[in-house]
C-alpha positions in Angstrom: 85.2 121.7 141.8 82.1 119.7 141.5 78.8 120.9 142.9 78.8 118.6 146.0 82.3 119.5 147.0 81.6 123.2 146.5 78.5 122.9 148.7 80.4 121.0 151.3 83.0 123.8 151.4 80.3 126.4 151.7 78.8 124.4 154.6 82.2 124.3 156.2 82.6 128.0 156.0 79.1 128.5 157.5 80.2 126.4 160.5 83.5 128.2 160.8 81.6 131.6 160.8 79.3 130.2 163.5 82.3 129.2 165.6 83.8 132.6 165.1 80.5 134.3 166.1 80.4 132.2 169.3 84.0 133.0 170.1 83.3 136.7 169.7 80.3 136.4 172.0 82.5 134.7 174.6 85.1 137.5 174.3 82.4 140.1 174.9 81.2 138.2 178.0 84.7 138.0 179.4 85.3 141.7 178.8 82.0 142.4 180.6 83.1 140.4 183.6 86.5 142.2 183.7 84.6 145.5 183.5 82.4 144.5 186.4 85.3 143.3 188.5 87.1 146.5 187.8 84.3 148.6 189.3 85.6 147.5 192.7 89.2 147.6 191.7 89.2 150.9 189.9 92.2 150.4 187.7 92.5 153.4 185.4 94.0 151.5 182.5 91.2 149.0 182.5 88.6 151.8 182.8 90.2 153.6 179.8 90.8 150.7 177.4 88.1 148.1 178.2 85.1 150.1 176.7 87.0 150.6 173.5 87.9 146.9 173.3 84.3 145.9 174.0 83.1 148.2 171.2 85.5 146.8 168.7 84.7 143.2 169.5 81.0 144.1 169.4 81.4 145.7 166.0 83.3 142.6 164.8 80.5 140.4 166.1 77.9 142.5 164.1 80.0 142.1 161.0 80.4 138.4 161.5 76.7 137.9 162.1 75.9 139.8 158.9 78.3 137.8 156.8 77.1 134.6 158.4 73.4 135.4 157.6 74.3 136.4 154.0 76.6 133.4 153.3 74.2 130.9 154.9 71.5 132.2 152.6 73.8 131.8 149.6 74.6 128.3 150.7 70.9 127.4 151.0 70.2 128.9 147.6 73.1 127.0 146.0 71.8 123.8 147.5 68.3 124.3 146.2 69.4 125.6 142.8 71.7 122.6 142.3 69.5 120.0 144.0 72.4 118.9 146.2 70.3 116.4 148.1 69.6 114.5 144.9 73.2 114.7 143.9 74.3 113.3 147.2 71.8 110.4 146.9 73.1 109.7 143.4 76.7 109.7 144.6 75.8 107.2 147.3 74.1 104.9 144.7 77.1 105.3 142.4 79.5 104.2 145.2 77.6 101.0 146.0 
C-alpha cells in the first residue's frame, strides 16, 4: 500500500471512530431520557437494568475516545513524517 492510500485509510478510520463516538453519545442521551421517564413510571426492570447499561455504554465511550485520540495522533504523525500534502500535490501534477 502506498503512503497516500495508507494515510487515506487512516483518515477513514478516524472518521469512523468519530461516528462511533457520536453514536455512543446518542445512546447515552437516550438511556438518560428513558431513566428520567421511568422516575414517574417506576418500572422495576428499567430501574434495575438501565444504570448498568448506562455504565457499560459510558465505559465504551471512554474507550472509543481514548482510541480515537491515540489513532488521530498517529495519523497526524504519519502525515507529517511522510509529507502527505506534498505527495498529494505531486500525484495531482502527475495525473494532469
